[in-house]
N, C-alpha and C positions, 0 to 999 in steps of 0.2 A: 335334577341338575339346575332347572330354571329358577328354583328358589335357593338352593344350597350355595351355589357359587356367588350370586349377587349378595346374599346375606352375609357371607364371609368377607366380602370386599367392601360392604357398605359401612359408613360411619355408624357409631353406636346409637345415635338418635334416629336412624333411618329404619323403618320397618319394611321388610320385604315379604311378599307372599306370592304364591303361585297356585294356579288352579287350572283345570281343564274343562272342556265341554263334554268329554266322555272319559272321566278318570277311572282307572282300575279301582274298584271299591275296596280291594283287599290290601294292596301294598304298593310302595314305590318300587320301580323296577330294580332288581338287585344289581344290575350292571351300572346303573346310575349311582347307587350307594357306593359301589366299589370304586368307580372312577373318582368320585369326590373324596373317598378315603385316601386314595393314592395322592391327592392334592393336599392332604392334611385337614380335610373338612369332614366333620362328623354329621352326617345327615340321617343317621339311623332313627331318629325320633320323628322325622317328617312323615306325613301321611298324605295320601291323595285327597284332594278337595275338588269339589265342583265349583265352577265360577260363581254360582249363586250363593255359595258360602261366604263370598267376599263382598257382597253388596254393602255399600256404605260409602263414606267419604274416602276417596282415594285421590292422591295427587297425580299419579300417572297410571295408565293402563297400557301395557305393551302386549300386542298379540304376535304370535310367532308364525302364523300362517293365515292365508286368506279365508279358509273355512272357519277358523276361530273368530276372525274379525266379523264374519257374517253371522255367526251363531251367538256371539256374546251379547248379553243384555246391554242396555244403555246404562252407563254409569254417570250419574249427575255430576256436574262440575262443582268444585268447591268454590263458593263465593268469597272473594277477598274482603 
């Protein structure tokens, strides 16, 4: 849900990605897929990703809980 909803709402030139510190290695939770489907968003191709899969240049990093903020690696800022 954290990737599917913002991706659906973002402008076409905005890339949205989501990852966790302890993702389920097998699947996105089926209730998340169903909730997004009810909103007209197809998230069936999304897969769980670990936060380290997203290392690189990012404009924004948003954490959803204090434990994730503590466990996330440092993401270097993009220099202007």
